C-alpha positions in Angstrom: 88.6 115.2 89.7 87.4 118.4 91.4 89.4 119.2 94.5 87.3 118.7 97.7 86.5 121.5 100.0 87.9 120.4 103.3 85.7 121.1 106.4 87.0 122.7 109.5 87.7 120.4 112.5 84.8 122.0 114.4 84.1 122.5 118.1 85.8 120.7 121.0 84.3 118.8 123.9 84.0 121.0 127.0 86.8 119.2 128.8 89.2 120.4 126.1 87.7 123.8 125.7 88.1 124.4 129.4 91.7 123.2 129.3 92.6 126.4 127.4 92.7 129.4 129.8 92.6 132.6 127.8 94.4 134.4 130.6 97.1 131.8 130.9 97.9 130.3 127.5 101.6 129.9 128.1 102.6 126.5 129.6 103.8 126.6 133.2 107.4 126.0 132.1 107.5 128.7 129.5 110.1 131.3 130.6 108.9 131.0 134.3 111.2 133.8 135.6 109.5 136.5 133.5 106.5 138.5 134.7 103.2 136.9 133.8 102.3 139.5 131.1 105.7 139.1 129.4 105.4 135.3 129.6 102.1 135.5 127.8 103.2 138.0 125.2 106.4 136.0 124.3 104.4 132.8 124.2 101.8 134.3 121.8 104.7 135.6 119.6 106.3 132.1 119.5 102.9 130.5 118.8 102.1 132.9 116.0 105.5 132.4 114.4 105.3 128.7 114.6 101.7 128.6 113.2 102.9 130.9 110.3 105.5 128.3 109.4 102.9 125.5 109.5 100.6 127.7 107.3 103.3 128.3 104.7 104.5 124.7 104.5 101.6 122.4 105.5 98.1 123.7 106.2 96.3 127.1 106.5 94.5 128.4 109.6 90.7 128.7 109.8 89.4 132.2 109.5 86.5 132.6 111.9 85.4 135.9 110.3 84.9 134.5 106.9 84.2 130.9 107.9 86.8 129.7 105.5 90.4 128.8 105.2 92.8 131.8 105.3 95.0 132.1 102.2 94.5 128.4 101.3 96.5 126.6 98.7 94.0 123.9 98.0 96.3 121.8 95.8 98.8 121.7 98.7 96.1 120.8 101.2 95.0 117.9 98.9 98.6 116.8 98.2 99.4 116.6 102.0 96.1 114.8 102.7 96.6 112.2 100.0 100.2 111.6 101.3 98.7 111.0 104.7 96.2 108.5 103.4 98.9 106.7 101.5 100.8 106.4 104.8 97.6 105.3 106.7 97.2 102.6 104.0 100.7 101.3 104.5 100.3 101.2 108.3 97.0 99.5 108.1 98.3 96.9 105.6 101.1 95.9 108.0 98.8 95.5 111.0 101.4 97.6 112.9 99.6 97.6 116.2 100.0 93.9 116.5 103.8 94.0 115.8 106.5 94.6 118.3 108.8 97.7 118.6 112.4 97.1 117.8 115.2 99.3 119.1 118.9 98.8 119.6 118.2 98.5 123.4 114.8 96.8 123.4 114.2 93.7 125.5 113.3 90.4 123.9 110.0 90.4 125.8 108.9 93.9 124.7 105.1 94.4 124.5 103.3 94.9 121.2 102.4 98.4 119.9 98.8 97.5 120.8 99.8 96.9 124.4 101.6 100.3 124.5 98.6 101.9 122.8 96.4 100.5 125.6 98.8 101.7 128.3 98.8 105.2 126.9 95.0 105.2 126.7 94.6 104.1 130.3 97.1 106.6 131.9 99.9 104.1 132.3 102.4 106.3 130.5 106.0 105.3 130.9 105.4 102.3 133.1 106.9 99.8 130.7 109.6 101.9 129.3 112.2 99.4 130.5 111.3 97.1 127.6 112.2 99.9 125.1 115.5 100.5 126.8 116.7 98.0 129.3 120.1 99.8 129.5 118.6 102.9 131.2 119.9 103.1 134.8 117.3 102.3 137.5 117.6 105.8 139.0 116.3 107.3 135.7 113.9 104.5 134.9 112.1 104.8 138.3 111.6 108.5 137.8 110.6 108.3 134.1 106.8 108.1 134.7 106.9 111.2 137.0 109.3 113.0 134.6 106.9 112.2 131.8 103.8 113.5 133.7 105.6 116.7 134.7 106.5 117.4 131.1 102.9 116.7 130.0 101.6 119.1 132.6 104.2 121.9 132.7 105.6 121.9 129.2 102.9 120.6 126.9 100.0 122.1 128.8 97.2 123.0 126.5 99.5 123.6 123.5 98.0 120.9 121.3 94.5 122.1 121.8 95.5 125.7 121.1 97.1 124.7 117.8 94.1 122.5 116.8 91.7 125.3 117.6 93.6 127.7 115.2 94.6 125.3 112.4 91.3 123.3 112.5 92.6 120.5 110.3 89.8 118.0 110.1 89.5 114.4 111.3 90.8 111.7 109.0 87.6 109.8 109.1 85.7 112.9 107.8 88.2 113.4 105.0 88.2 109.7 104.0 84.6 110.0 102.8 85.4 113.1 100.8 88.3 111.4 99.0 86.7 108.0 98.7 89.6 106.4 100.6 89.2 103.5 103.0 90.3 104.3 106.6 90.1 102.4 109.9 91.0 103.7 113.3 91.0 102.5 116.9 88.6 103.8 119.6 90.6 105.6 122.2 89.5 107.4 125.4 92.3 109.9 125.1 91.6 110.6 121.4 88.3 112.5 121.7 89.9 115.3 119.6 91.3 113.0 116.9 92.6 115.1 114.0 95.1 115.1 111.2 96.9 117.6 113.4 98.2 115.1 116.0 98.0 116.4 119.5 99.8 113.4 120.8 102.7 114.2 118.5 102.8 117.8 119.9 102.8 116.4 123.4 105.3 113.7 122.7 107.9 116.3 121.4 107.5 118.4 124.5 107.6 115.4 126.8 110.8 113.9 125.2 112.6 117.2 125.7 111.4 117.5 129.3 112.7 114.0 130.1 116.1 114.9 128.7 116.1 118.1 130.7 115.3 116.2 133.9 118.2 113.8 133.2 120.6 116.7 132.7 119.3 118.4 135.8 120.1 115.3 137.8 123.6 115.0 136.2 122.8 112.1 134.0 124.2 112.4 130.5 123.1 109.8 127.9 125.9 108.5 125.8 126.5 105.6 123.4 127.8 103.6 126.4 125.0 104.3 128.9 
């Protein structure tokens, strides 16, 4: 089988294009005590180093000068994509959205993954976290939605769009046709930039770290007992 030529992701909707300020690429929480110019230069250095790691191990960047992938290892690109579709197939087979999360601290009445999916898509982030962890003290639980939103704004910022613009990994539903693989996906208001480079995963990592930071700042230390 001839290896497919993967397309670039393409252009972004204006709302996302405008979320990336060329004069202020660093998230608000990035080294805030430094002068603006130094904040930007250190951010760009970190971003470049991180993207280089992704390029070496996962996926190349799109070269706008040649309109092609830069230093692409096509067999690696295909291997990663096939692995992704194998995972999609397993997830779809289990109807995972209609199952219920299970954690060591989850409540018996925890909502389904689909209900949490809808919460996330309708800006209700963190409002039902209690069901994930009913042992979290009320002081931290009450502040969790605001901690989450602060992390999304100040730490995640436009990072996911910046990475997507550079890496340009295509949408899964585009690639499904190239590979002849079945693929289903849910319509989501917050997923207008759906890609096999997951912006929500980028954001989730930043948000989780920011919530732990907020807890530590307030003197709350999570242990096995609390």
